[in-house]
GUMAR-480212 format. One record per residue: residue number from 1; residue in three letters; x, y, z of N, C-alpha, C, O in turn. Coordinates in steps of 0.05 Angstrom, whole numbers, plus 5000, padded with zeros to 4 digits. Layout:
N
(NUM ALA (X Y Z) (X Y Z) (X Y Z) (X Y Z))
...
//
This chain:
81
(1 MET (1664 9400 8603) (1639 9380 8596) (1639 9367 8586) (1652 9368 8565))
(2 ASP (1623 9341 8596) (1608 9325 8585) (1586 9328 8560) (1566 9338 8571))
(3 THR (1582 9325 8538) (1550 9322 8532) (1551 9300 8512) (1567 9293 8495))
(4 LYS (1515 9288 8524) (1505 9274 8520) (1502 9270 8481) (1503 9289 8465))
(5 LEU (1501 9246 8473) (1508 9233 8432) (1489 9216 8430) (1499 9195 8435))
(6 THR (1468 9213 8426) (1460 9190 8420) (1457 9189 8386) (1452 9208 8370))
(7 LEU (1461 9162 8382) (1474 9151 8356) (1457 9122 8350) (1451 9105 8368))
(8 LYS (1448 9121 8311) (1433 9100 8313) (1451 9081 8292) (1464 9087 8273))
(9 LEU (1445 9056 8306) (1479 9043 8298) (1458 9014 8300) (1440 9013 8316))
(10 GLU (1466 8988 8276) (1456 8959 8274) (1455 8947 8304) (1473 8955 8319))
(11 GLN (1442 8934 8312) (1439 8922 8323) (1474 8896 8340) (1478 8887 8363))
(12 THR (1490 8894 8313) (1506 8877 8316) (1522 8901 8321) (1528 8904 8344))
(13 VAL (1529 8917 8305) (1549 8929 8317) (1552 8937 8344) (1571 8928 8357))
(14 ILE (1533 8956 8356) (1533 8953 8386) (1542 8929 8397) (1565 8933 8404))
(15 GLU (1537 8908 8402) (1546 8883 8402) (1570 8883 8409) (1579 8883 8432))
(16 LYS (1584 8884 8383) (1605 8877 8381) (1621 8900 8391) (1640 8895 8406))
(17 ALA (1617 8924 8385) (1617 8947 8398) (1637 8940 8435) (1661 8940 8442))
(18 LYS (1607 8934 8451) (1612 8926 8467) (1624 8908 8488) (1629 8910 8512))
(19 LYS (1626 8886 8463) (1654 8866 8468) (1674 8884 8470) (1682 8888 8493))
(20 TYR (1682 8891 8457) (1708 8901 8445) (1712 8926 8470) (1732 8921 8484))
(21 ALA (1698 8949 8478) (1704 8955 8500) (1710 8947 8522) (1724 8957 8540))
(22 LYS (1697 8920 8521) (1695 8910 8551) (1735 8891 8550) (1750 8893 8569))
(23 ASP (1740 8881 8531) (1755 8863 8525) (1777 8883 8532) (1796 8878 8547))
(24 GLN (1772 8905 8519) (1798 8930 8526) (1797 8948 8553) (1814 8965 8558))
(25 LYS (1770 8940 8573) (1770 8954 8591) (1764 8976 8584) (1781 8990 8596))
(26 THR (1749 8991 8571) (1751 9012 8577) (1713 9017 8568) (1698 8998 8571))
(27 SER (1704 9039 8560) (1669 9052 8559) (1670 9053 8517) (1687 9053 8499))
(28 ILE (1647 9052 8519) (1642 9068 8481) (1646 9087 8484) (1662 9096 8468))
(29 SER (1637 9103 8501) (1640 9132 8495) (1671 9141 8487) (1679 9152 8467))
(30 ARG (1687 9129 8515) (1707 9133 8505) (1726 9127 8486) (1749 9136 8485))
(31 LEU (1712 9106 8469) (1733 9091 8453) (1712 9102 8426) (1723 9098 8404))
(32 ILE (1696 9109 8425) (1688 9131 8398) (1695 9166 8409) (1696 9185 8393))
(33 GLY (1698 9169 8427) (1711 9195 8428) (1742 9200 8425) (1754 9221 8418))
(34 ASN (1751 9174 8432) (1775 9175 8417) (1787 9169 8388) (1809 9170 8378))
(35 TYR (1765 9163 8379) (1764 9145 8351) (1757 9175 8342) (1779 9181 8334))
(36 LEU (1744 9194 8338) (1736 9216 8332) (1755 9240 8334) (1765 9253 8316))
(37 LEU (1757 9242 8362) (1798 9261 8363) (1817 9249 8345) (1835 9265 8345))
(38 SER (1823 9230 8331) (1836 9215 8322) (1830 9224 8285) (1852 9232 8277))
(39 ILE (1815 9225 8270) (1807 9236 8255) (1795 9260 8249) (1789 9269 8227))
(40 THR (1793 9270 8272) (1783 9300 8272) (1811 9316 8280) (1808 9340 8286))
(41 ASN (1840 9305 8281) (1867 9314 8294) (1882 9333 8268) (1893 9320 8250))
(42 ASP (1881 9360 8266) (1894 9374 8252) (1920 9356 8250) (1925 9342 8231))
(43 GLN (1931 9358 8266) (1955 9352 8261) (1966 9322 8250) (1956 9300 8252))
(44 GLU (1988 9329 8238) (1982 9286 8220) (2018 9294 8216) (2031 9301 8196))
(45 SER (2024 9290 8241) (2067 9286 8245) (2062 9255 8260) (2046 9252 8279))
(46 ASN (2071 9243 8254) (2085 9228 8268) (2088 9227 8311) (2086 9213 8331))
(47 ASP (2092 9244 8305) (2092 9256 8331) (2070 9259 8352) (2070 9266 8376))
(48 THR (2053 9251 8337) (2024 9270 8351) (2026 9243 8381) (2035 9220 8380))
(49 ILE (2016 9256 8400) (2006 9240 8423) (1981 9225 8423) (1963 9240 8430))
(50 THR (1969 9191 8414) (1946 9186 8408) (1935 9189 8433) (1949 9191 8453))
(51 PRO (1907 9189 8433) (1894 9196 8449) (1882 9174 8465) (1864 9173 8482))
(52 LEU (1900 9156 8454) (1894 9113 8473) (1920 9136 8491) (1910 9151 8508))
(53 VAL (1950 9137 8487) (1963 9140 8493) (1961 9169 8516) (1968 9162 8538))
(54 ARG (1954 9195 8515) (1942 9212 8528) (1940 9211 8551) (1954 9220 8569))
(55 SER (1911 9194 8550) (1885 9169 8565) (1911 9164 8586) (1916 9176 8607))
(56 LEU (1923 9146 8576) (1950 9138 8599) (1971 9152 8614) (1984 9142 8631))
(57 SER (1973 9180 8605) (2003 9192 8613) (1986 9206 8649) (1964 9217 8654))
(58 GLY (2010 9197 8666) (2010 9203 8676) (2003 9190 8704) (2005 9198 8727))
(59 ILE (1991 9160 8691) (1989 9124 8719) (2009 9123 8721) (2011 9100 8731))
(60 ILE (2046 9138 8717) (2066 9108 8721) (2070 9131 8732) (2061 9151 8722))
(61 ASP (2088 9132 8764) (2094 9161 8775) (2129 9152 8784) (2138 9145 8806))
(62 LEU (2140 9156 8764) (2176 9158 8765) (2191 9181 8779) (2184 9205 8777))
(63 PRO (2213 9172 8794) (2228 9202 8803) (2239 9218 8778) (2239 9204 8758))
(64 LYS (2247 9239 8775) (2247 9255 8761) (2272 9250 8759) (2280 9269 8745))
(65 ASP (2297 9232 8765) (2325 9240 8755) (2316 9203 8743) (2335 9189 8738))
(66 PHE (2301 9197 8742) (2304 9164 8723) (2319 9175 8700) (2319 9197 8689))
(67 ASP (2330 9156 8696) (2344 9149 8671) (2338 9120 8660) (2348 9098 8664))
(68 HIS (2312 9132 8637) (2299 9111 8625) (2322 9087 8602) (2316 9063 8597))
(69 LYS (2340 9098 8594) (2356 9084 8584) (2364 9061 8596) (2360 9038 8588))
(70 LYS (2381 9073 8626) (2388 9058 8646) (2366 9030 8650) (2373 9006 8647))
(71 GLY (2348 9036 8655) (2331 9021 8667) (2324 9005 8640) (2321 8981 8642))
(72 TYR (2320 9019 8614) (2314 8990 8592) (2338 8973 8581) (2336 8953 8566))
(73 ALA (2359 8981 8589) (2379 8963 8598) (2385 8936 8611) (2387 8913 8603))
(74 GLU (2386 8954 8639) (2378 8928 8666) (2351 8908 8653) (2351 8884 8660))
(75 PHE (2335 8914 8638) (2323 8901 8640) (2326 8880 8626) (2321 8856 8629))
(76 LEU (2340 8897 8601) (2342 8874 8578) (2363 8859 8587) (2362 8836 8577))
(77 THR (2389 8863 8606) (2407 8845 8622) (2383 8820 8633) (2379 8799 8620))
(78 ASN (2370 8827 8656) (2357 8805 8663) (2333 8789 8640) (2325 8767 8646))
(79 LYS (2326 8800 8624) (2321 8792 8607) (2323 8763 8597) (2309 8744 8591))
(80 TYR (2350 8771 8597) (2368 8746 8569) (2403 8740 8591) (2427 8740 8589))
(81 LYS (2379 8737 8612) (2409 8724 8637) (2417 8692 8623) (2434 8677 8633))
//
């Protein structure tokens, strides 16, 4: 469940944040939410999934038998022909 949070920030910070969010095609709420998740995450492992990557999870639908190494090799072969 989403809950409303009110923040007081300098106008210039808000303007810069709006521009950045627009450039990133996201919302200020999502930016702040991802930031707060990243700084409050108890796991300090390099293997943790960042909030951005977590939000992108499931966007691409690949076959279950997809071989990512073979796909990448084919990509590189075509790239450097």
